[in-house]
C-alpha positions in Angstrom: 0.0 0.0 0.0 1.7 3.2 -1.1 -0.5 5.2 1.3 1.5 3.7 4.1 4.9 4.7 2.9 4.7 8.4 3.9 3.3 7.4 7.3 6.0 4.8 8.1 9.0 6.7 6.5 9.7 8.5 9.8 8.3 5.9 12.2 10.6 4.7 15.0 10.4 1.6 17.1 7.9 2.2 19.9 6.2 5.2 18.3 2.5 5.3 17.7 1.0 6.7 14.6 -2.0 9.0 15.4 -5.0 9.1 13.1 -4.9 12.9 13.3 -1.4 12.8 11.7 -2.6 11.2 8.5 -6.4 11.6 8.4 -6.4 14.6 6.0 -3.7 13.2 3.8 -5.4 9.8 3.3 -8.8 11.3 2.7 -7.4 13.6 0.0 -5.8 10.7 -1.8 -8.8 8.4 -1.7 -11.1 6.5 0.6 -8.6 4.1 2.1 -8.7 5.4 5.7 -10.2 2.2 7.2 -7.6 0.1 5.3 -4.7 2.1 6.6 -6.1 2.1 10.1 -6.5 -1.7 9.9 -2.9 -2.2 8.9 -1.5 0.1 11.5 -3.7 -1.5 14.1 -2.5 -5.0 13.2 1.0 -3.7 13.5 0.2 -2.4 17.0 1.2 1.2 16.2 -2.2 2.9 15.8 -3.4 5.6 18.2 -7.0 6.6 17.3 -7.1 10.1 18.7 -10.2 11.2 16.8 -12.9 12.7 19.0 -15.7 10.3 19.8 -18.9 10.9 17.9 -20.9 10.4 21.1 -18.8 13.0 23.0 -19.1 15.6 20.2 -22.8 15.0 20.0 -23.3 15.2 23.8 -21.3 18.4 24.1 -23.2 20.1 21.3 -26.5 18.9 22.9 -25.8 20.3 26.4 -23.9 23.4 25.2 -26.7 25.8 26.0 -27.7 24.2 29.4 -26.8 25.9 32.7 -23.5 24.6 34.1 -24.9 22.4 36.9 -27.5 20.8 34.7 -25.0 20.3 31.9 -22.6 18.6 34.3 -25.3 16.3 35.7 -26.5 15.4 32.2 -22.9 14.7 31.1 -22.2 12.5 34.1 -25.4 10.6 33.6 -24.9 10.1 29.9 -21.4 8.7 30.5 -22.6 6.4 33.2 -25.4 5.1 31.0 -23.0 4.7 28.0 -20.0 3.3 29.8 -21.4 1.9 33.0 -20.6 2.8 36.5 -22.1 3.2 40.0 
């Protein structure tokens, strides 16, 4: 995959490759983002640092709520989604 060559050219042992480092480049060259992520994940060097869709949606939904209510809704939503006490 020639899309991987620029990503791995400066890769050093132990380094992780962040999705944010190559997302725009890969999207401009074609739609192979998932393929590149799969290969890097299999190699054990992928760090998916993209913001979560749920987190982005939640913050935009509670953006106009008063602070205490927004904090409560945020905590409840995270407990419902991820589990907790």
